[in-house]
N, C-alpha and C positions, 0 to 999 in steps of 0.2 A: 165499426166494431172496436171496442176498447182493447188495446194491446196488453198482452201479458209480459211483464218483465220478471226474470228470475234473478234474485239477488242472493248469492251464497253468503251465509253468515248473517247474524242478527244482533251483533254487538253495536256499541255506540257509533263507530265510524259508518257501519252499514245503515244505521237508523237515518242518518242524513240522506242517503240514497233512497231508502224506502219512502221517507216522507216526501222527497222531491217527486218521485214517480207517481205516488198517489195524488199529489197536488196537480199533476198533469192529467189526471183521470185514468191512469193505467191501473190494471189489476197487477198486484205484486205477489209473486210466489217466493218462497224462501226455502233454505235447507241448512242443516247443520248436523254434526255428528251426535249432538245431544240436544234435548229440549230445555227451555228455560232461559234462553238469552233474552236480554231486556227488550229487544225489538220484535220478538216473536208475535206478540199480541197485535202488532200493526199489520201483519201479513194477512192476505186473503187466503193463501194456501201455504201449508208447511209440510215438509217431509223430512224424516231422518235420513240424511245423506251426508256423508263426510265430504267436506269441501275439497279434500285432496283426491277424491274418487272420481276420475274422469268418466268412467263407464256409468257410474250411478248418476252423476250430474247430467250426462247426455240423455240418459233414459228419462230422468225426471223432467228435464226441459222439454222433451218431446211430449211427455204425458200432459204437462200443464199448458202446452201450446205457446211456449215462450217465443216472442219475437226478438227479444234481446236477453243476453246474459251478461251481467256486469256486477262488479263489487267495488267497494271503496275501502281503502285502508288495510287490506289483508294481503300480505305477501303469499301466504299459503294458498289462497284461492286463485291468484292470477293465472298460473299455468293451467289449472283445471278449467277455468273460464275460457281461455283461449282454445284449449283442446276441444271442449264440448261445442263451442261456437263454430269452429272450423268443421267439425264432423257434421254439424247440422246445417251448414251453409248460412250461418247467422253473422251479422256484422261484428267485426272485432278489429282492434287496433294493430296488434302485432301477431307474429307467428307463435305457435306453441314452443318452438325451439328457442326463440328469443326470450319468451317468458321463463323458461326453465333456466336459461343462462343467467338472467337477471336475479332470479330467486336464490340461486346458490352462490354464495360469496366467492368460493374458489373458482367456479366456472366464469363468473364475471371478471375476476382478476386475470384469468388465463385468456379470456376472449379479448380483453383490452390489450394485453401483451406487455412484455417487459419494457419495450421502448416507448410505450404510450406516455406522453407527458401528463402527469397528474395521477398515475397509478402508483402503488406503493409495494415494496417487497413483501413476500408472504411465504408461508409454508403450510401444507395441509397434512393432518395427522389423524390416524385411527386409533393409535395406542399411546399410552403414557410414555412408554419406552422410546417411541419415535419422537414424541413431542419434546422430550428432554434434550433432543439434539439441537433445539432452537437456542441460540446463544446471543442473538443480536438485540439485547435488551436496551430499553424497555420495549415491550410488545403488547398487542391487544389480542386476547384470545376469545374466540367466538364460535358458536355452532355454525356450520356452513349454511344452514337453511332454517334458522329460527326467525323470529320477529319480535319487535317490541323490546329490544335490549335484554332479552332473556338469555341468561347464561354467558354474559359478556364480562370479561375481567381484564384489567390491566395486570400484566405480569412483569415484574422487575428482576426475577431470579428463577432458577430451576425449582426452588422451593415453592414459589407462587404457582408455577405450572402444576406441580404435584398436588398442591392444595385444592386447586379449582378445576382440574382437568375433568374429573368424573361428572361434576355438576354441569359443566359446559357441554360435555358429550351427551348427557341425558336429554338435552334440549334439541339434539340433532336427529332429524328423521333418517338421514343417510348414515349416521354413526361416524361423523367426522367433525373435527374442529379445524379452524384456520387460525394461525397466529400471524398477525400483520405487524409491520414496523409501526411503532407508536409515533404519530405525528404531533409534535408539540406546537400549539398555536391557539387560534380562536376559531370556534365552530360556527358555521352558518348552515342554513337550509335553503334549498332552491325548489320552489314549486313552479315547474316549467310546463310548457305545452308545445308539442310538436305537430306540425301540419305539413304534409308533403315533404318530409325530411328536413324541414327548417324549424328552428326554435323561434316561435312567433311571440312568446311571452315568457318572462322569467321574473318571479317575485323572489328577491333575495332577502332573507330574514336572519336576524341574529338568534342563535339557539343557545339557551341557558339550561344547563343540566345541574342536578344535585351533585355537589362535590363530595358529599359524605357517603355516597353509594356507588358501587361499581357499575360500569357499562353505559354511562352517559344517559341515565334516566331523565327524561325531559321535565323541566320545571316551567319554562316560559319561552315564547317566541315574540320577537319584536320586529316590526316593520316600520319603515324600510331599514335595511341594514346600515349600521354605522361602522361595522367592521370591514365590509367590502364596498368600497367607494372608489371612484376614479378608475385608474388602470387596473386595480384588483378586481373591480366589478366586471370590467371588460374581459379579464382572464377567466373569471368564474363563468360568465356566459359562454365563452368559447369552450371551456372544459365540459360544460353540460351538453353543448351542441355536439362536440366531437365524440363524447362518450355515447350519447344517444345514437348517433349515426353509426358508430363502430359496432354497437350491440344490436342494431336493427330496430330501434325504437323510432319509427318514422312518423307515427301519428299518435295523438292522445297525450295524456299527462306523463310527466317524468318527475319523480321526487328524488332529490339528491341531498345527502348529508355530506358536507365538504369541510375540510379543515384548511384554514389559512395558516400555512406554516410560518415559522419564525424567519424563513427566507423571503417571506412576502408573496409566495406563490400558492395557488390552491391545489389541494389533493383530494381525490374522490374517496370518500369513506364508504358510502352506500349509494346505489342508484336503483330505483324501482319504477317500473312502468305503470304507475297507479297514482291515485290521489293519496296523500299522506294520511296517517291515522290520527292526526291531531286537530282535525277540523280547520285546517289552514285555509281551505276554500272560503270559509265564512269570514275569516279575518281579512283575506284579500278582497273579498267583495265589500266589506266594511271600509277598507282602506282606499280602494280605487274604483269600485264598481264592477270589476271583472268577476264573473261567476264561473269558476272552473268546473263546478259540478254540472251546471247547465251546458257548458261547452261539451263535456264528455257525452252526455246522453243525446244532445242534439246532433253532435257529430256522428254518433253511431246510427241514430235513427234516419238522418238525412243524407249520410254518405259524404259529407263535406264539413270542414271546420266552419262554424257559424260566425266567427269573428272577422274583423278586418285588420290588416297589418298596421295601418297607420293609427287606427283607434286603439289597438292593443298596446302599441309602443307609447302612445300618449298617456294611456292609463298607467302603464308601468312607471313612467317618469313622474307622474303626479300623485304618487301614493302619499296619503297623510299618515302622520305618526300614530301608531297604535300598538297594542300588545294583546296577546292571548296568554292568560295565566291559568295554570291548573291548580285547583284545590285538591291537595293530595293527603292521603292518610296511610299509616303503616298497615301492612298486611295483617289481617286479623283484628284490627282495632274497630271500635264503634264510631260511626260517623256522627259528628255534631256540626250541623250546618252553621250554627251561631258562632262557631270558633273561627270562621273565615270572614274577613272583611271584604264584602263585595260592593261597598259603597262606591259610587262613581262609575260602576260598570254599565255599559249600554246593552250588554247581552249576558245572561247567565244561564247555564245549563248544568243541572245536577244529575249525576249518575245514581246517587243513593239518597234515600230518605234518612233523616236523623234517627239514629238507633240501629241502622243496618250495619252488618259486618262487612268490612272491606275484604273482597275476595283476593286470592293469590293469583297474580299473573307473573310479575318479575320476581316476587318473593321478598321485596324490600318495602317499597312505598308505591302506592297505586293511585291512579287518577280517580278522584271522587266527583269531579265536575270541572267546568272551566268557565271563565268569564272573558269578555272582550271589552277593553277600555281604551280611551285615548291615552297616549303616552305622556 
């Protein structure tokens, strides 16, 4: 009998998972709080269920006969997926408690603890009056529970906090913002994989954001990292492993945004127990043959990590130079595919057709597609 997989959300990161499961002969059901997402037409079944509604997702998973519930690239869906899976006795990588801790930036910071090497100082605020007590400038102000760099601002003064506080707060489900110490340095990403409490694979990439927009909106990823090599790479791997273990991420993917500070040491900016939202699994597969998307679904279905430690380490060490670049457009602008130079790309994926209007997500500049190229 063909298995049914429930994938919450039907945006571009989820399309990767939908296409993978259908390629394996699975029936794929989906859900979202609204209809019209780009991947909805690929689904065999769809129901209007908010991806944050654990009761609704549990009921829908039971109705459609899901053997697995999983998502890719969505912070909002991870706690709900783990909660519904645990209630129904379905395979899942982490506990709902761990998922909730990782999803909320302030709970993640608190769980790591003040003495954790690689954590950063922070404060959590519900009102502008309280937030104005922050004086350790510069800082980074964010909603505690949003995703995709939405509502994130660097603040260099009380005036900056006052200017951006309401916008940041509007993106928070809990109605809280966090202001963290701003770490000056170079940014990297790590797409890691945990198995039995051990970090069995870590792809360290250089992360380039738009300087002209707040919040670190992504422009390009480059593999392998040139910013984290030698002893720094060793420290980065150690940070990812220690943070994952401390938070209870024992199995499955862990995606981290890390800053290499001017002191030469890595600091954890974000950690999420999921695949990233930038299709990095595809770049990693292109670079060294490791397929993190396949690992996730095979691990869940079979109950064990399908890789081998020696082979994973060898692939990690043998990555070829490559990059994933986003074709981006201003919110509300019209897409013109011909305006982007995709020559030399080995893979191109467009989110929009020429003439489409770029939808608002972060409110500044949005992804219109991406390409993978040799570096």
